[in-house]
N, CA, C and O atoms as CSV, one atom per row, in Angstrom:
chain,resi,resn,atom,element,x,y,z
A,1,MET,N,N,0.894,-1.265,0.047
A,1,MET,CA,C,-0.114,0.020,-0.018
A,1,MET,C,C,0.786,1.165,-0.095
A,1,MET,O,O,1.796,1.208,0.608
A,2,SER,N,N,0.484,2.077,-0.895
A,2,SER,CA,C,1.393,3.296,-1.051
A,2,SER,C,C,0.668,4.400,-0.215
A,2,SER,O,O,-0.521,4.394,0.105
A,3,ASP,N,N,1.711,5.456,0.111
A,3,ASP,CA,C,1.368,6.583,0.734
A,3,ASP,C,C,0.344,7.342,0.009
A,3,ASP,O,O,-0.497,8.015,0.606
A,4,GLU,N,N,0.407,7.233,-1.414
A,4,GLU,CA,C,-0.528,7.731,-2.433
A,4,GLU,C,C,-2.018,7.156,-2.011
A,4,GLU,O,O,-2.978,7.873,-1.731
A,5,ASP,N,N,-2.013,5.921,-2.022
A,5,ASP,CA,C,-3.326,5.299,-1.646
A,5,ASP,C,C,-3.959,5.826,-0.243
A,5,ASP,O,O,-5.135,6.187,-0.195
A,6,ALA,N,N,-3.290,5.845,0.651
A,6,ALA,CA,C,-3.518,6.175,2.076
A,6,ALA,C,C,-4.113,7.719,1.888
A,6,ALA,O,O,-5.175,8.043,2.421
A,7,SER,N,N,-3.477,8.464,1.235
A,7,SER,CA,C,-3.775,9.876,1.104
A,7,SER,C,C,-5.235,9.994,0.493
A,7,SER,O,O,-6.183,10.609,0.982
A,8,LEU,N,N,-5.204,9.284,-0.655
A,8,LEU,CA,C,-6.428,9.232,-1.461
A,8,LEU,C,C,-7.547,8.691,-0.682
A,8,LEU,O,O,-8.675,9.094,-0.967
A,9,VAL,N,N,-7.383,7.754,0.350
A,9,VAL,CA,C,-8.514,7.076,1.014
A,9,VAL,C,C,-8.966,8.239,1.896
A,9,VAL,O,O,-10.151,8.566,1.949
A,10,ALA,N,N,-7.987,8.872,2.603
A,10,ALA,CA,C,-8.517,9.953,3.563
A,10,ALA,C,C,-9.369,11.042,2.913
A,10,ALA,O,O,-10.303,11.619,3.471
A,11,HIS,N,N,-8.934,11.256,1.654
A,11,HIS,CA,C,-9.622,12.335,0.817
A,11,HIS,C,C,-10.999,11.991,0.408
A,11,HIS,O,O,-11.925,12.801,0.377
A,12,VAL,N,N,-11.078,10.758,0.100
A,12,VAL,CA,C,-12.513,9.970,-0.322
A,12,VAL,C,C,-13.363,9.962,0.838
A,12,VAL,O,O,-14.542,10.301,0.730
A,13,LEU,N,N,-12.825,9.573,2.035
A,13,LEU,CA,C,-13.776,9.539,3.218
A,13,LEU,C,C,-14.330,10.896,3.613
A,13,LEU,O,O,-15.450,11.058,4.098
A,14,GLU,N,N,-13.473,11.829,3.371
A,14,GLU,CA,C,-13.907,13.228,3.686
A,14,GLU,C,C,-14.990,13.806,2.512
A,14,GLU,O,O,-15.922,14.585,2.712
A,15,LEU,N,N,-14.655,13.297,1.455
A,15,LEU,CA,C,-15.832,13.492,0.228
A,15,LEU,C,C,-17.112,12.900,0.699
A,15,LEU,O,O,-18.120,13.601,0.793
A,16,ILE,N,N,-17.111,11.739,0.974
A,16,ILE,CA,C,-18.292,11.100,1.300
A,16,ILE,C,C,-19.040,10.997,2.537
A,16,ILE,O,O,-20.080,10.365,2.721
A,17,GLU,N,N,-18.286,11.797,3.482
A,17,GLU,CA,C,-18.663,11.993,4.859
A,17,GLU,C,C,-20.221,12.390,5.038
A,17,GLU,O,O,-20.858,12.039,6.032
A,18,PRO,N,N,-20.753,13.119,4.033
A,18,PRO,CA,C,-22.168,13.647,4.261
A,18,PRO,C,C,-23.065,12.222,3.951
A,18,PRO,O,O,-24.261,12.171,4.239
A,19,LEU,N,N,-22.580,11.450,3.534
A,19,LEU,CA,C,-23.429,10.130,3.227
A,19,LEU,C,C,-23.687,9.241,4.365
A,19,LEU,O,O,-24.644,8.468,4.341
A,20,GLY,N,N,-22.867,9.311,5.382
A,20,GLY,CA,C,-23.028,8.706,6.594
A,20,GLY,C,C,-21.832,7.797,6.979
A,20,GLY,O,O,-20.809,7.946,6.311
A,21,ARG,N,N,-21.831,6.873,7.972
A,21,ARG,CA,C,-20.571,6.233,8.504
A,21,ARG,C,C,-19.884,5.358,7.199
A,21,ARG,O,O,-20.449,4.436,6.612
A,22,CYS,N,N,-18.902,5.739,6.985
A,22,CYS,CA,C,-18.188,5.088,5.981
A,22,CYS,C,C,-16.672,4.823,6.580
A,22,CYS,O,O,-16.233,5.586,7.440
A,23,ASN,N,N,-16.067,3.966,6.205
A,23,ASN,CA,C,-14.844,3.632,6.564
A,23,ASN,C,C,-13.749,2.753,5.528
A,23,ASN,O,O,-14.221,2.271,4.499
A,24,ALA,N,N,-12.562,2.602,5.778
A,24,ALA,CA,C,-11.679,2.012,4.869
A,24,ALA,C,C,-10.938,0.820,5.554
A,24,ALA,O,O,-10.442,0.902,6.678
A,25,ARG,N,N,-10.909,-0.316,4.755
A,25,ARG,CA,C,-10.038,-1.228,5.362
A,25,ARG,C,C,-8.949,-1.713,4.345
A,25,ARG,O,O,-9.218,-1.688,3.144
A,26,ARG,N,N,-7.651,-2.183,4.810
A,26,ARG,CA,C,-6.749,-2.452,3.936
A,26,ARG,C,C,-7.196,-3.880,3.269
A,26,ARG,O,O,-7.803,-4.749,3.895
A,27,MET,N,N,-6.799,-3.982,1.903
A,27,MET,CA,C,-7.073,-5.353,1.393
A,27,MET,C,C,-6.294,-5.387,0.007
A,27,MET,O,O,-6.084,-4.413,-0.717
A,28,PHE,N,N,-5.920,-6.656,-0.210
A,28,PHE,CA,C,-5.325,-6.986,-1.595
A,28,PHE,C,C,-4.313,-5.810,-2.145
A,28,PHE,O,O,-4.448,-5.402,-3.299
A,29,GLY,N,N,-3.476,-5.376,-1.434
A,29,GLY,CA,C,-2.621,-4.221,-1.877
A,29,GLY,C,C,-3.339,-2.909,-1.998
A,29,GLY,O,O,-2.779,-1.912,-2.452
A,30,GLY,N,N,-4.582,-2.920,-1.587
A,30,GLY,CA,C,-4.990,-1.344,-1.655
A,30,GLY,C,C,-6.108,-1.217,-0.505
A,30,GLY,O,O,-5.918,-1.828,0.547
A,31,TYR,N,N,-7.163,-0.510,-0.660
A,31,TYR,CA,C,-8.174,-0.379,0.526
A,31,TYR,C,C,-9.665,-0.598,-0.022
A,31,TYR,O,O,-9.919,-0.129,-1.132
A,32,GLY,N,N,-10.455,-1.135,0.531
A,32,GLY,CA,C,-11.793,-1.259,0.361
A,32,GLY,C,C,-12.491,-0.064,1.140
A,32,GLY,O,O,-12.191,0.236,2.296
A,33,ILE,N,N,-13.454,0.584,0.382
A,33,ILE,CA,C,-14.263,1.630,0.866
A,33,ILE,C,C,-15.726,1.018,1.346
A,33,ILE,O,O,-16.362,0.362,0.521
A,34,TYR,N,N,-16.218,1.209,2.560
A,34,TYR,CA,C,-17.284,0.604,3.158
A,34,TYR,C,C,-18.219,1.671,3.607
A,34,TYR,O,O,-17.815,2.731,4.085
A,35,GLY,N,N,-19.522,1.365,3.441
A,35,GLY,CA,C,-20.623,2.230,4.010
A,35,GLY,C,C,-21.766,1.246,4.466
A,35,GLY,O,O,-22.347,0.522,3.658
A,36,ASP,N,N,-22.021,1.265,5.672
A,36,ASP,CA,C,-22.891,0.692,6.390
A,36,ASP,C,C,-22.561,-0.957,6.278
A,36,ASP,O,O,-23.426,-1.782,5.985
A,37,GLY,N,N,-21.253,-1.267,6.543
A,37,GLY,CA,C,-20.720,-2.705,6.129
A,37,GLY,C,C,-20.743,-3.231,4.757
A,37,GLY,O,O,-20.470,-4.421,4.601
A,38,LEU,N,N,-21.001,-2.585,3.862
A,38,LEU,CA,C,-21.021,-2.837,2.506
A,38,LEU,C,C,-19.876,-2.275,1.646
A,38,LEU,O,O,-19.771,-1.049,1.683
A,39,MET,N,N,-19.065,-2.897,0.935
A,39,MET,CA,C,-17.854,-2.408,0.197
A,39,MET,C,C,-18.463,-1.923,-0.994
A,39,MET,O,O,-19.056,-2.692,-1.750
A,40,PHE,N,N,-18.367,-0.769,-1.206
A,40,PHE,CA,C,-18.660,0.065,-2.370
A,40,PHE,C,C,-17.670,0.741,-3.317
A,40,PHE,O,O,-17.980,1.249,-4.394
A,41,GLY,N,N,-16.487,0.692,-2.811
A,41,GLY,CA,C,-15.313,1.326,-3.431
A,41,GLY,C,C,-14.266,0.574,-2.997
A,41,GLY,O,O,-14.205,-0.285,-2.116
A,42,LEU,N,N,-13.174,1.171,-3.995
A,42,LEU,CA,C,-11.849,0.438,-3.850
A,42,LEU,C,C,-10.708,1.518,-4.203
A,42,LEU,O,O,-10.809,2.271,-5.172
A,43,VAL,N,N,-9.794,1.517,-3.468
A,43,VAL,CA,C,-8.666,2.524,-3.906
A,43,VAL,C,C,-7.513,1.531,-4.183
A,43,VAL,O,O,-7.131,0.764,-3.299
A,44,PHE,N,N,-6.999,1.550,-5.331
A,44,PHE,CA,C,-5.841,0.953,-5.778
A,44,PHE,C,C,-5.036,1.768,-6.621
A,44,PHE,O,O,-5.517,2.439,-7.535
A,45,ASP,N,N,-3.772,1.728,-6.329
A,45,ASP,CA,C,-2.589,2.180,-7.327
A,45,ASP,C,C,-3.032,3.848,-7.459
A,45,ASP,O,O,-2.956,4.392,-8.561
A,46,GLY,N,N,-3.379,4.414,-6.556
A,46,GLY,CA,C,-3.553,5.896,-6.650
A,46,GLY,C,C,-4.874,6.370,-7.326
A,46,GLY,O,O,-5.063,7.520,-7.722
A,47,ARG,N,N,-5.776,5.332,-7.411
A,47,ARG,CA,C,-7.036,5.566,-8.130
A,47,ARG,C,C,-8.349,4.936,-7.264
A,47,ARG,O,O,-8.373,3.869,-6.650
A,48,LEU,N,N,-9.341,5.849,-7.397
A,48,LEU,CA,C,-10.685,5.321,-6.814
A,48,LEU,C,C,-11.630,4.770,-7.704
A,48,LEU,O,O,-12.043,5.430,-8.658
A,49,PHE,N,N,-12.066,3.444,-7.443
A,49,PHE,CA,C,-12.895,2.630,-8.201
A,49,PHE,C,C,-14.224,2.469,-7.391
A,49,PHE,O,O,-14.108,2.141,-6.210
A,50,LEU,N,N,-15.677,2.697,-7.989
A,50,LEU,CA,C,-16.828,2.520,-7.456
A,50,LEU,C,C,-17.518,1.298,-8.098
A,50,LEU,O,O,-17.329,0.953,-9.264
A,51,LYS,N,N,-18.355,0.661,-7.202
A,51,LYS,CA,C,-19.197,-0.451,-7.233
A,51,LYS,C,C,-20.177,-0.192,-8.538
A,51,LYS,O,O,-20.986,0.737,-8.515
A,52,VAL,N,N,-20.051,-1.100,-9.715
A,52,VAL,CA,C,-20.998,-0.895,-10.591
A,52,VAL,C,C,-21.945,-2.419,-10.677
A,52,VAL,O,O,-21.670,-3.479,-10.115
A,53,ASP,N,N,-22.942,-2.163,-11.431
A,53,ASP,CA,C,-23.848,-3.271,-11.759
A,53,ASP,C,C,-24.415,-3.064,-13.141
A,53,ASP,O,O,-24.009,-2.190,-13.906
A,54,ASP,N,N,-25.471,-4.002,-13.440
A,54,ASP,CA,C,-26.293,-3.601,-14.782
A,54,ASP,C,C,-27.065,-2.484,-14.573
A,54,ASP,O,O,-27.429,-1.882,-15.583
A,55,ASP,N,N,-27.389,-2.080,-13.537
A,55,ASP,CA,C,-28.369,-0.874,-13.244
A,55,ASP,C,C,-27.476,0.516,-13.487
A,55,ASP,O,O,-27.939,1.562,-13.941
A,56,ASN,N,N,-26.284,0.324,-13.138
A,56,ASN,CA,C,-25.697,1.834,-13.199
A,56,ASN,C,C,-24.290,1.892,-14.192
A,56,ASN,O,O,-23.704,2.949,-14.426
A,57,ARG,N,N,-23.892,0.649,-14.692
A,57,ARG,CA,C,-22.708,0.541,-15.513
A,57,ARG,C,C,-22.655,1.754,-16.651
A,57,ARG,O,O,-21.624,2.381,-16.892
A,58,GLU,N,N,-23.941,1.987,-17.320
A,58,GLU,CA,C,-23.889,2.958,-18.480
A,58,GLU,C,C,-23.591,4.002,-17.969
A,58,GLU,O,O,-22.656,4.590,-18.514
A,59,GLN,N,N,-24.170,4.606,-16.858
A,59,GLN,CA,C,-23.795,5.850,-16.192
A,59,GLN,C,C,-22.338,6.057,-16.083
A,59,GLN,O,O,-21.956,7.194,-16.356
A,60,PHE,N,N,-21.520,5.259,-15.768
A,60,PHE,CA,C,-20.168,5.235,-15.571
A,60,PHE,C,C,-19.551,5.249,-17.003
A,60,PHE,O,O,-18.609,6.009,-17.229
A,61,ARG,N,N,-20.014,4.489,-17.916
A,61,ARG,CA,C,-19.630,4.520,-19.117
A,61,ARG,C,C,-19.808,5.824,-19.729
A,61,ARG,O,O,-18.875,6.366,-20.322
A,62,ALA,N,N,-20.835,6.303,-19.630
A,62,ALA,CA,C,-21.131,7.525,-20.461
A,62,ALA,C,C,-20.294,8.853,-19.927
A,62,ALA,O,O,-20.022,9.846,-20.603
A,63,ALA,N,N,-19.989,8.637,-18.669
A,63,ALA,CA,C,-18.961,9.696,-18.090
A,63,ALA,C,C,-17.413,9.326,-18.339
A,63,ALA,O,O,-16.468,9.793,-17.703
A,64,ASP,N,N,-17.342,8.409,-19.374
A,64,ASP,CA,C,-15.655,7.888,-19.616
A,64,ASP,C,C,-14.808,7.467,-18.392
A,64,ASP,O,O,-13.664,7.844,-18.134
A,65,CYS,N,N,-15.576,6.626,-17.696
A,65,CYS,CA,C,-14.904,5.960,-16.475
A,65,CYS,C,C,-14.351,4.741,-17.031
A,65,CYS,O,O,-14.715,4.429,-18.165
A,66,GLU,N,N,-13.556,4.028,-16.432
A,66,GLU,CA,C,-12.955,2.808,-17.052
A,66,GLU,C,C,-12.930,1.652,-15.809
A,66,GLU,O,O,-12.702,1.837,-14.613
A,67,PRO,N,N,-13.208,0.545,-16.440
A,67,PRO,CA,C,-13.276,-0.600,-15.323
A,67,PRO,C,C,-11.878,-0.963,-14.724
A,67,PRO,O,O,-10.784,-0.876,-15.282
A,68,PHE,N,N,-12.151,-1.364,-13.537
A,68,PHE,CA,C,-10.578,-1.840,-12.818
A,68,PHE,C,C,-10.607,-3.100,-13.457
A,68,PHE,O,O,-11.637,-3.725,-13.708
A,69,ILE,N,N,-9.248,-3.524,-13.762
A,69,ILE,CA,C,-8.860,-4.735,-14.460
A,69,ILE,C,C,-7.755,-5.420,-13.723
A,69,ILE,O,O,-6.607,-4.976,-13.749
A,70,TYR,N,N,-8.126,-6.611,-12.996
A,70,TYR,CA,C,-7.058,-7.274,-12.304
A,70,TYR,C,C,-6.322,-8.072,-13.196
A,70,TYR,O,O,-6.865,-8.781,-14.044
A,71,HIS,N,N,-4.890,-7.969,-13.011
A,71,HIS,CA,C,-4.389,-8.781,-13.960
A,71,HIS,C,C,-4.120,-10.136,-13.295
A,71,HIS,O,O,-3.301,-10.187,-12.378
A,72,GLY,N,N,-4.812,-11.316,-13.739
A,72,GLY,CA,C,-4.704,-12.584,-13.073
A,72,GLY,C,C,-3.630,-13.286,-13.604
A,72,GLY,O,O,-2.960,-12.786,-14.508
A,73,GLN,N,N,-3.347,-14.555,-13.081
A,73,GLN,CA,C,-2.161,-15.531,-13.411
A,73,GLN,C,C,-2.186,-15.726,-15.109
A,73,GLN,O,O,-1.187,-15.701,-15.829
A,74,LYS,N,N,-3.376,-15.894,-15.484
A,74,LYS,CA,C,-3.591,-16.375,-16.813
A,74,LYS,C,C,-4.042,-15.391,-17.852
A,74,LYS,O,O,-3.735,-15.463,-19.042
A,75,GLN,N,N,-4.845,-14.403,-17.270
A,75,GLN,CA,C,-5.593,-13.422,-18.252
A,75,GLN,C,C,-5.973,-12.205,-17.419
A,75,GLN,O,O,-6.149,-12.328,-16.207
A,76,PRO,N,N,-6.092,-11.151,-17.975
A,76,PRO,CA,C,-6.743,-9.794,-17.292
A,76,PRO,C,C,-8.366,-10.066,-16.841
A,76,PRO,O,O,-9.202,-10.513,-17.626
A,77,ILE,N,N,-8.617,-9.745,-15.565
A,77,ILE,CA,C,-10.059,-10.056,-15.138
A,77,ILE,C,C,-10.740,-8.697,-14.910
A,77,ILE,O,O,-10.288,-7.954,-14.040
A,78,GLU,N,N,-11.782,-8.339,-15.631
A,78,GLU,CA,C,-12.580,-7.166,-15.165
A,78,GLU,C,C,-13.468,-7.375,-14.170
A,78,GLU,O,O,-14.279,-8.298,-14.250
A,79,VAL,N,N,-13.420,-6.544,-13.116
A,79,VAL,CA,C,-14.346,-6.647,-11.872
A,79,VAL,C,C,-15.407,-5.684,-12.039
A,79,VAL,O,O,-15.578,-4.997,-13.046
A,80,SER,N,N,-16.180,-5.673,-10.887
A,80,SER,CA,C,-17.421,-4.840,-11.151
A,80,SER,C,C,-17.317,-3.421,-10.275
A,80,SER,O,O,-18.241,-2.915,-9.639
A,81,TYR,N,N,-15.863,-2.874,-10.414
A,81,TYR,CA,C,-15.536,-1.596,-9.956
A,81,TYR,C,C,-15.125,-0.647,-10.957
A,81,TYR,O,O,-14.204,-1.055,-11.665
A,82,TRP,N,N,-15.546,0.485,-11.206
A,82,TRP,CA,C,-15.092,1.389,-12.332
A,82,TRP,C,C,-14.600,2.691,-11.742
A,82,TRP,O,O,-15.223,3.096,-10.761
A,83,SER,N,N,-13.578,3.415,-12.183
A,83,SER,CA,C,-13.211,4.658,-12.048
A,83,SER,C,C,-14.324,5.732,-11.753
A,83,SER,O,O,-15.490,5.383,-11.940
A,84,VAL,N,N,-14.096,6.859,-11.360
A,84,VAL,CA,C,-15.014,8.061,-11.390
A,84,VAL,C,C,-14.308,9.158,-12.113
A,84,VAL,O,O,-13.100,9.317,-12.293
A,85,PRO,N,N,-15.352,9.895,-12.495
A,85,PRO,CA,C,-14.834,11.116,-13.236
A,85,PRO,C,C,-13.936,12.071,-12.348
A,85,PRO,O,O,-14.165,12.253,-11.152
A,86,GLU,N,N,-12.877,12.673,-13.047
A,86,GLU,CA,C,-11.964,13.403,-12.096
A,86,GLU,C,C,-12.587,14.486,-11.307
A,86,GLU,O,O,-12.163,14.782,-10.190
A,87,SER,N,N,-13.748,15.179,-11.959
A,87,SER,CA,C,-14.517,16.136,-11.170
A,87,SER,C,C,-15.106,15.582,-9.832
A,87,SER,O,O,-15.223,16.208,-8.778
A,88,ALA,N,N,-15.414,14.433,-10.053
A,88,ALA,CA,C,-15.843,13.607,-8.431
A,88,ALA,C,C,-14.979,13.658,-7.234
A,88,ALA,O,O,-15.416,13.559,-6.087
A,89,LEU,N,N,-13.662,13.825,-7.563
A,89,LEU,CA,C,-12.581,13.828,-6.550
A,89,LEU,C,C,-12.317,15.249,-6.120
A,89,LEU,O,O,-11.484,15.468,-5.240
A,90,GLU,N,N,-13.100,16.388,-6.797
A,90,GLU,CA,C,-12.827,17.590,-6.415
A,90,GLU,C,C,-13.741,18.228,-5.242
A,90,GLU,O,O,-13.378,19.173,-4.541
A,91,SER,N,N,-14.968,17.571,-5.141
A,91,SER,CA,C,-15.882,17.969,-3.997
A,91,SER,C,C,-16.956,17.112,-3.560
A,91,SER,O,O,-17.423,16.278,-4.336
A,92,SER,N,N,-17.361,17.238,-2.453
A,92,SER,CA,C,-18.496,16.476,-1.959
A,92,SER,C,C,-19.681,16.114,-2.876
A,92,SER,O,O,-20.163,15.016,-3.152
A,93,ASP,N,N,-20.055,17.541,-3.323
A,93,ASP,CA,C,-21.360,17.662,-4.213
A,93,ASP,C,C,-21.152,16.896,-5.517
A,93,ASP,O,O,-22.104,16.334,-6.058
A,94,ASP,N,N,-19.774,16.861,-6.091
A,94,ASP,CA,C,-19.561,16.086,-7.354
A,94,ASP,C,C,-19.608,14.562,-6.998
A,94,ASP,O,O,-20.201,13.716,-7.666
A,95,MET,N,N,-18.849,14.316,-5.769
A,95,MET,CA,C,-18.719,12.903,-5.584
A,95,MET,C,C,-20.001,12.042,-5.122
A,95,MET,O,O,-20.116,10.830,-5.306
A,96,ARG,N,N,-20.992,12.919,-4.457
A,96,ARG,CA,C,-22.046,12.256,-3.844
A,96,ARG,C,C,-22.939,11.305,-4.852
A,96,ARG,O,O,-23.234,10.147,-4.556
A,97,PRO,N,N,-23.292,11.882,-5.963
A,97,PRO,CA,C,-24.134,10.955,-6.964
A,97,PRO,C,C,-23.409,9.872,-7.315
A,97,PRO,O,O,-24.126,8.894,-7.529
A,98,TRP,N,N,-22.099,9.658,-7.471
A,98,TRP,CA,C,-21.354,8.650,-7.880
A,98,TRP,C,C,-21.234,7.593,-6.647
A,98,TRP,O,O,-21.318,6.370,-6.759
A,99,ALA,N,N,-21.052,8.209,-5.641
A,99,ALA,CA,C,-21.067,7.372,-4.375
A,99,ALA,C,C,-22.487,6.754,-3.983
A,99,ALA,O,O,-22.534,5.628,-3.489
A,100,ARG,N,N,-23.435,7.366,-4.167
A,100,ARG,CA,C,-24.909,6.896,-4.070
A,100,ARG,C,C,-25.174,5.791,-5.061
A,100,ARG,O,O,-25.736,4.770,-4.664
A,101,LEU,N,N,-24.832,5.909,-6.246
A,101,LEU,CA,C,-24.864,4.963,-7.263
A,101,LEU,C,C,-23.963,3.616,-6.937
A,101,LEU,O,O,-24.470,2.507,-7.107
A,102,ALA,N,N,-22.943,3.721,-6.581
A,102,ALA,CA,C,-22.064,2.608,-5.966
A,102,ALA,C,C,-22.673,1.779,-4.711
A,102,ALA,O,O,-22.688,0.565,-4.507
A,103,MET,N,N,-23.175,2.870,-3.937
A,103,MET,CA,C,-23.804,2.153,-2.581
A,103,MET,C,C,-25.039,1.515,-2.961
A,103,MET,O,O,-25.345,0.498,-2.338
A,104,ALA,N,N,-25.860,1.962,-3.942
A,104,ALA,CA,C,-27.065,1.099,-4.280
A,104,ALA,C,C,-26.763,-0.177,-5.014
A,104,ALA,O,O,-27.486,-1.173,-4.973
A,105,ALA,N,N,-25.546,-0.064,-5.744
A,105,ALA,CA,C,-25.232,-1.183,-6.459
A,105,ALA,C,C,-24.658,-2.392,-5.430
A,105,ALA,O,O,-24.895,-3.589,-5.595
A,106,ALA,N,N,-23.947,-1.889,-4.461
A,106,ALA,CA,C,-23.522,-2.879,-3.400
A,106,ALA,C,C,-24.902,-3.295,-2.603
A,106,ALA,O,O,-24.947,-4.437,-2.145
A,107,LEU,N,N,-25.700,-2.675,-2.471
A,107,LEU,CA,C,-26.838,-2.910,-1.642
A,107,LEU,C,C,-27.800,-3.976,-2.492
A,107,LEU,O,O,-28.393,-4.864,-1.880
A,108,ARG,N,N,-27.898,-3.860,-3.692
A,108,ARG,CA,C,-28.486,-4.687,-4.442
A,108,ARG,C,C,-27.807,-6.068,-4.567
A,108,ARG,O,O,-28.422,-7.134,-4.563
A,109,LYS,N,N,-26.448,-5.926,-4.681
A,109,LYS,CA,C,-25.595,-7.304,-4.629
A,109,LYS,C,C,-26.088,-8.165,-3.304
A,109,LYS,O,O,-26.589,-9.289,-3.314
A,110,ALA,N,N,-25.817,-7.356,-2.203
A,110,ALA,CA,C,-26.025,-7.918,-1.005
A,110,ALA,C,C,-27.438,-8.504,-0.707
A,110,ALA,O,O,-27.550,-9.436,0.090
A,111,ASN,N,N,-28.556,-7.946,-1.362
A,111,ASN,CA,C,-29.904,-8.465,-1.233
A,111,ASN,C,C,-30.208,-9.527,-2.315
A,111,ASN,O,O,-31.234,-10.197,-2.203
A,112,ALA,N,N,-29.352,-9.719,-3.378
A,112,ALA,CA,C,-29.652,-10.435,-4.443
A,112,ALA,C,C,-29.737,-12.208,-3.815
A,112,ALA,O,O,-28.952,-12.686,-2.995
A,113,LYS,N,N,-30.696,-12.808,-4.352
A,113,LYS,CA,C,-30.870,-14.192,-3.976
A,113,LYS,C,C,-29.603,-14.764,-4.182
A,113,LYS,O,O,-29.016,-14.478,-5.226
A,114,PRO,N,N,-28.976,-15.673,-3.207
A,114,PRO,CA,C,-27.709,-16.468,-3.411
A,114,PRO,C,C,-27.926,-17.525,-4.366
A,114,PRO,O,O,-28.972,-18.141,-4.565
A,115,ALA,N,N,-26.807,-17.658,-4.932
A,115,ALA,CA,C,-26.705,-18.683,-6.137
A,115,ALA,C,C,-26.864,-20.006,-5.393
A,115,ALA,O,O,-26.384,-20.121,-4.266
A,116,ARG,N,N,-27.516,-21.002,-5.978
A,116,ARG,CA,C,-27.870,-22.296,-5.283
A,116,ARG,C,C,-26.465,-22.960,-5.428
A,116,ARG,O,O,-25.688,-22.637,-6.327
A,117,LYS,N,N,-26.185,-23.910,-4.483
A,117,LYS,CA,C,-24.947,-24.752,-4.519
A,117,LYS,C,C,-25.376,-26.011,-5.569
A,117,LYS,O,O,-26.460,-26.566,-5.754
A,118,ARG,N,N,-24.184,-26.190,-6.108
A,118,ARG,CA,C,-24.210,-27.318,-7.144
A,118,ARG,C,C,-24.017,-28.589,-6.289
A,118,ARG,O,O,-23.146,-28.678,-5.423
A,119,THR,N,N,-24.837,-29.501,-6.577
A,119,THR,CA,C,-24.834,-30.779,-5.923
A,119,THR,C,C,-24.140,-31.940,-6.734
A,119,THR,O,O,-24.014,-31.775,-7.947
A,120,ASN,N,N,-23.714,-33.017,-6.194
A,120,ASN,CA,C,-23.333,-34.204,-6.975
A,120,ASN,C,C,-24.261,-34.958,-7.630
A,120,ASN,O,O,-24.906,-35.726,-6.916
A,121,LYS,N,N,-24.550,-34.943,-9.030
A,121,LYS,CA,C,-25.636,-35.329,-9.511
A,121,LYS,C,C,-25.873,-36.801,-9.201
A,121,LYS,O,O,-27.004,-37.287,-9.162
A,122,THR,N,N,-24.701,-37.517,-8.973
A,122,THR,CA,C,-24.909,-39.272,-8.613
A,122,THR,C,C,-25.506,-39.341,-7.410
A,122,THR,O,O,-26.328,-40.256,-7.360
A,123,THR,N,N,-25.399,-38.726,-6.441
A,123,THR,CA,C,-25.907,-38.749,-5.080
A,123,THR,C,C,-27.100,-37.801,-4.654
A,123,THR,O,O,-27.814,-38.039,-3.679
A,124,ALA,N,N,-27.261,-36.582,-5.571
A,124,ALA,CA,C,-28.277,-35.727,-5.256
A,124,ALA,C,C,-29.685,-36.372,-5.160
A,124,ALA,O,O,-30.011,-37.156,-6.051
A,125,GLY,N,N,-30.439,-36.133,-4.268
A,125,GLY,CA,C,-31.832,-36.406,-4.050
A,125,GLY,C,C,-31.964,-37.839,-3.768
A,125,GLY,O,O,-33.106,-38.267,-3.598
A,126,LYS,N,N,-30.845,-38.749,-3.682
A,126,LYS,CA,C,-31.220,-39.909,-3.138
A,126,LYS,C,C,-30.942,-40.260,-1.713
A,126,LYS,O,O,-29.858,-40.019,-1.182
A,127,PRO,N,N,-31.974,-40.851,-1.087
A,127,PRO,CA,C,-31.924,-41.260,0.337
A,127,PRO,C,C,-30.855,-41.929,0.607
A,127,PRO,O,O,-30.393,-42.768,-0.166
A,128,ARG,N,N,-30.331,-41.623,1.767
A,128,ARG,CA,C,-29.071,-42.408,2.295
A,128,ARG,C,C,-29.689,-43.371,3.406
A,128,ARG,O,O,-30.723,-43.155,4.038
A,129,LYS,N,N,-28.958,-44.336,3.501
A,129,LYS,CA,C,-29.163,-45.387,4.447
A,129,LYS,C,C,-28.771,-44.908,5.790
A,129,LYS,O,O,-27.868,-44.075,5.860
A,130,SER,N,N,-29.330,-45.325,6.831
A,130,SER,CA,C,-28.860,-45.053,8.139
A,130,SER,C,C,-27.471,-45.205,8.350
A,130,SER,O,O,-26.977,-46.326,8.232
A,131,GLY,N,N,-26.671,-44.082,8.691
A,131,GLY,CA,C,-25.281,-44.490,8.973
A,131,GLY,C,C,-24.476,-44.522,7.808
A,131,GLY,O,O,-23.260,-44.658,7.937
A,132,GLU,N,N,-25.074,-44.397,6.514
A,132,GLU,CA,C,-24.211,-44.458,5.375
A,132,GLU,C,C,-23.710,-42.800,5.118
A,132,GLU,O,O,-24.412,-41.843,5.443
A,133,SER,N,N,-22.578,-42.702,4.576
A,133,SER,CA,C,-22.074,-41.277,4.223
A,133,SER,C,C,-22.056,-41.149,2.787
A,133,SER,O,O,-22.105,-42.159,2.085
A,134,ARG,N,N,-21.986,-39.907,2.256
A,134,ARG,CA,C,-22.053,-39.711,0.858
A,134,ARG,C,C,-20.800,-40.338,0.111
A,134,ARG,O,O,-20.898,-40.907,-0.977
A,135,LYS,N,N,-19.577,-40.169,0.829
A,135,LYS,CA,C,-18.643,-40.936,0.004
A,135,LYS,C,C,-18.416,-42.273,0.423
A,135,LYS,O,O,-18.527,-42.638,1.594
A,136,ARG,N,N,-18.055,-43.106,-0.659
A,136,ARG,CA,C,-17.925,-44.473,-0.752
A,136,ARG,C,C,-16.549,-44.927,-0.633
A,136,ARG,O,O,-15.790,-44.177,-1.246
A,137,SER,N,N,-16.052,-45.755,-0.139
A,137,SER,CA,C,-14.558,-46.113,-0.079
A,137,SER,C,C,-14.600,-47.317,-1.360
A,137,SER,O,O,-15.573,-48.032,-1.599
A,138,SER,N,N,-13.438,-47.331,-2.014
A,138,SER,CA,C,-13.389,-48.281,-3.128
A,138,SER,C,C,-12.875,-49.660,-2.380
A,138,SER,O,O,-12.717,-50.693,-3.031
């Protein structure tokens, strides 16, 4: 974590202070920005990225924001965080609408129905005999 990231985190927390209790936590070589326990922002390599989803992505795209791309072992991976317009970093009034969009996306994600766990098709739905475990020894 760079001093640049720590400075940006302090600045961002000041900008979003009117939105309520927000904090930052170190993670993955950067910082996560949280509001009401939900992560809605990411500071990495001197840049702020906010949470996007299908409901708000076009607003970020229209403002010429860019996705955060993580360079995985095999290929680059685009995650659901996008940069903010430069003007958003200049005042609370400019940051507020972007932070609200991101907080709403984080809340939608938190309230989404969890994905169903996949089950082993060979044993799924078959009743077990008393004392029998799912794994069978050879």
